[in-house]
PLY file of the C-alpha trace (Angstrom):
ply
format ascii 1.0
element vertex 260
property float x
property float y
property float z
element edge 259
property int vertex1
property int vertex2
end_header
110.13 94.08 81.77
113.88 93.74 81.60
115.14 95.27 78.11
117.20 92.65 76.17
120.79 93.30 75.89
122.42 93.63 72.40
122.59 90.38 70.71
120.06 88.73 72.87
117.62 88.63 69.93
120.00 86.39 68.07
121.19 83.22 69.89
122.62 80.18 68.52
125.62 78.63 66.75
125.83 80.72 63.80
127.80 83.93 63.89
126.09 87.04 64.58
126.66 89.04 61.50
125.36 86.15 59.24
121.99 86.12 61.28
121.79 89.81 60.79
122.56 89.68 57.00
119.75 87.11 56.72
117.53 89.58 58.43
118.35 92.40 56.43
118.08 90.28 53.14
114.55 89.56 54.14
113.83 93.01 55.07
115.03 94.26 51.68
113.15 91.39 49.75
110.03 92.33 51.44
110.33 95.99 50.80
112.23 96.50 47.64
109.08 96.91 45.60
107.97 99.90 47.46
109.19 103.00 45.77
109.79 105.30 48.85
111.40 102.52 51.08
115.06 102.75 51.88
117.01 100.67 54.20
117.72 102.43 57.33
121.18 103.80 58.25
123.81 101.90 60.15
122.98 103.32 63.51
119.31 102.88 63.16
119.83 99.20 61.99
121.78 98.66 65.15
119.15 99.96 67.32
116.49 98.21 65.66
118.13 94.88 65.62
119.77 95.34 69.24
123.27 94.58 67.93
126.43 96.66 67.79
127.46 98.89 64.81
130.32 96.81 63.99
127.96 93.55 63.42
125.74 95.82 61.19
128.92 96.80 59.19
129.81 93.09 58.73
126.48 92.18 57.86
126.28 94.96 55.13
129.67 93.85 53.73
128.37 90.34 53.42
125.32 91.53 51.48
127.65 93.76 49.52
129.86 90.68 48.34
126.56 88.69 47.29
125.49 91.82 45.29
122.54 92.62 47.15
123.31 96.13 48.36
126.14 98.74 47.66
127.78 101.49 50.09
128.33 104.36 47.96
130.02 107.13 50.14
127.66 109.68 51.57
124.51 108.01 49.68
124.62 105.17 52.48
123.46 101.73 51.72
121.77 101.47 48.25
119.65 98.28 47.30
120.77 96.87 44.00
118.14 95.80 41.49
117.76 92.18 41.34
118.79 92.19 37.64
122.14 93.76 38.71
123.15 91.42 41.27
125.45 89.40 38.93
127.70 89.98 35.95
128.61 87.81 33.01
131.88 89.46 32.81
134.57 87.86 34.98
138.32 87.63 35.29
138.11 84.48 37.48
139.65 82.39 34.75
142.62 84.69 34.41
146.28 83.53 35.33
146.28 83.65 39.18
149.39 85.46 39.30
147.99 88.14 37.14
145.18 88.47 39.53
147.93 88.85 42.42
149.70 91.47 40.51
146.56 93.38 39.88
145.68 93.17 43.76
149.17 94.18 44.52
148.86 97.30 42.52
145.52 98.36 43.94
145.17 97.14 47.59
148.21 98.72 49.12
146.88 102.14 47.89
143.63 101.32 49.37
145.17 100.56 52.67
147.12 103.59 52.53
143.85 105.64 52.32
142.17 103.47 54.85
145.00 104.33 57.52
144.08 107.92 57.36
140.23 107.37 57.85
139.83 104.31 60.09
138.00 104.83 63.40
138.14 102.76 66.48
135.20 100.30 65.78
136.93 99.75 62.33
139.54 98.13 64.27
137.42 96.10 66.16
135.90 94.54 63.12
139.22 93.89 61.48
140.48 92.42 64.84
137.52 90.03 65.01
138.33 89.02 61.45
141.91 88.03 62.25
140.74 85.91 65.22
138.21 84.36 63.01
141.21 83.43 60.68
142.81 81.35 63.46
139.66 79.28 64.25
140.88 76.59 61.78
139.88 75.36 58.47
140.96 76.59 55.04
137.52 77.79 53.96
137.04 79.68 57.37
140.37 81.42 56.63
139.72 82.35 53.18
136.33 83.79 54.03
137.47 85.83 57.00
140.56 87.22 54.94
138.46 88.37 51.97
136.22 90.05 54.47
139.32 91.63 56.04
140.30 93.18 52.78
136.60 94.09 51.81
136.33 95.89 55.05
139.54 97.89 54.44
138.28 99.00 51.09
135.14 100.18 52.85
136.99 101.98 55.35
138.76 103.85 52.63
135.84 105.51 51.63
136.34 105.78 47.91
133.49 103.95 45.99
135.57 103.59 42.79
138.49 102.00 44.69
136.08 99.86 46.62
134.21 98.68 43.60
137.60 97.81 41.87
138.81 96.03 45.00
135.90 93.93 45.66
135.69 92.86 41.90
139.28 91.55 42.04
138.49 89.77 45.38
135.36 88.37 43.89
137.56 87.01 40.90
140.18 85.71 43.13
137.61 83.65 45.16
136.23 82.11 41.92
139.47 81.52 40.53
139.91 77.66 39.55
143.62 77.94 40.42
142.62 78.92 44.04
140.20 76.14 44.00
142.83 73.70 43.16
145.87 75.04 45.30
143.94 76.62 48.01
144.10 73.62 50.39
147.86 73.77 50.09
148.19 77.44 50.30
145.89 77.74 53.34
147.13 74.54 55.08
147.63 74.65 58.81
151.34 75.01 58.47
151.20 78.07 56.54
148.27 79.82 58.33
150.50 81.14 61.12
152.23 83.15 58.24
149.11 84.52 56.87
147.75 85.46 60.36
151.04 87.26 61.07
150.57 89.24 57.83
147.12 90.22 58.67
148.28 91.37 62.11
150.91 93.48 60.56
148.43 95.03 58.32
146.12 95.76 61.29
149.00 97.00 63.42
149.79 99.59 60.80
146.24 100.77 60.44
145.71 100.95 63.91
148.88 103.23 64.30
147.54 105.33 61.43
150.68 104.83 59.40
149.73 104.90 55.60
152.93 103.73 54.17
153.34 101.01 56.58
149.83 99.65 55.92
150.62 99.80 52.29
153.96 97.83 52.76
152.07 95.26 54.85
149.57 94.63 52.22
152.31 94.34 49.50
154.32 92.03 51.48
151.30 89.65 52.35
150.57 89.42 48.36
154.18 88.81 47.64
154.34 85.92 50.37
151.08 84.42 48.77
152.71 84.63 45.33
155.92 83.02 46.70
154.30 80.21 48.51
151.98 79.67 45.42
154.93 79.13 43.16
156.61 76.67 45.54
153.33 74.69 45.72
153.10 74.66 42.02
156.67 73.80 41.58
156.45 70.92 44.08
153.46 69.48 42.20
155.17 69.67 38.75
158.21 67.81 40.27
155.96 65.06 41.63
154.18 64.85 38.32
157.56 64.41 36.60
158.61 61.80 39.01
155.42 60.09 38.48
155.65 60.03 34.62
159.13 58.70 34.90
158.41 55.96 37.19
155.63 54.96 34.82
157.70 54.92 31.88
160.17 52.47 33.83
157.40 50.17 34.48
156.27 49.98 30.97
157.02 46.54 29.33
159.48 46.57 26.41
157.89 45.15 23.37
160.22 43.05 21.25
159.61 41.34 17.90
160.20 37.68 18.25
160.10 35.19 15.49
156.85 33.17 15.22
157.34 29.69 16.38
156.08 26.72 14.35
0 1
1 2
2 3
3 4
4 5
5 6
6 7
7 8
8 9
9 10
10 11
11 12
12 13
13 14
14 15
15 16
16 17
17 18
18 19
19 20
20 21
21 22
22 23
23 24
24 25
25 26
26 27
27 28
28 29
29 30
30 31
31 32
32 33
33 34
34 35
35 36
36 37
37 38
38 39
39 40
40 41
41 42
42 43
43 44
44 45
45 46
46 47
47 48
48 49
49 50
50 51
51 52
52 53
53 54
54 55
55 56
56 57
57 58
58 59
59 60
60 61
61 62
62 63
63 64
64 65
65 66
66 67
67 68
68 69
69 70
70 71
71 72
72 73
73 74
74 75
75 76
76 77
77 78
78 79
79 80
80 81
81 82
82 83
83 84
84 85
85 86
86 87
87 88
88 89
89 90
90 91
91 92
92 93
93 94
94 95
95 96
96 97
97 98
98 99
99 100
100 101
101 102
102 103
103 104
104 105
105 106
106 107
107 108
108 109
109 110
110 111
111 112
112 113
113 114
114 115
115 116
116 117
117 118
118 119
119 120
120 121
121 122
122 123
123 124
124 125
125 126
126 127
127 128
128 129
129 130
130 131
131 132
132 133
133 134
134 135
135 136
136 137
137 138
138 139
139 140
140 141
141 142
142 143
143 144
144 145
145 146
146 147
147 148
148 149
149 150
150 151
151 152
152 153
153 154
154 155
155 156
156 157
157 158
158 159
159 160
160 161
161 162
162 163
163 164
164 165
165 166
166 167
167 168
168 169
169 170
170 171
171 172
172 173
173 174
174 175
175 176
176 177
177 178
178 179
179 180
180 181
181 182
182 183
183 184
184 185
185 186
186 187
187 188
188 189
189 190
190 191
191 192
192 193
193 194
194 195
195 196
196 197
197 198
198 199
199 200
200 201
201 202
202 203
203 204
204 205
205 206
206 207
207 208
208 209
209 210
210 211
211 212
212 213
213 214
214 215
215 216
216 217
217 218
218 219
219 220
220 221
221 222
222 223
223 224
224 225
225 226
226 227
227 228
228 229
229 230
230 231
231 232
232 233
233 234
234 235
235 236
236 237
237 238
238 239
239 240
240 241
241 242
242 243
243 244
244 245
245 246
246 247
247 248
248 249
249 250
250 251
251 252
252 253
253 254
254 255
255 256
256 257
257 258
258 259
């Protein structure tokens, strides 16, 4: 009998990592109450599910973003208690420029560390995410971009930096400002700029240049801030013109003497 090739077990229109993530989530749900059970390591999961290790890594990142698991250095993949999968504390309602400033203080340093630790299959994962950004659609782009930066934080290998970075990314995604201005910020005419930024980050990481990677991340976040200010300013100008037009159209009320 012919042995199935990697990926043959998972066919369909959905992305492979999403299918694998659901398989892993079901595996966790079915076994989490067994005291001695642990999720197998990346290599064992790849062999078990007949997919590549980069696909397993992407699936684990997806589960980590959902709060199902945590990757903690040499401890491997840790299953989070169900009660701890969410948090009541969030900075999602913070000013979006404060969130961008916080990201710009943290993420360049994370990229600097990642540039010294990345391996060849990390570049494969990051390159695939950049390709996904170009597939079209604001939601598709935002998802792939957030996974791009989450992957960099995983590559860096520092669980404290990773936790801080992923918390900021989660707050950024939940920001009502991003929900409001995201369609403009990630519109088709701006996407080439963002893809270029991600290519620059990936290039610096691939060449293992820590300072270049840090600068590329900082430049990307500065570009987002600049474009966002332009969008907000344009909207404010349009609102002001609308109010002026409404004021001109309002009828002038005059006091006329009553007719007999």
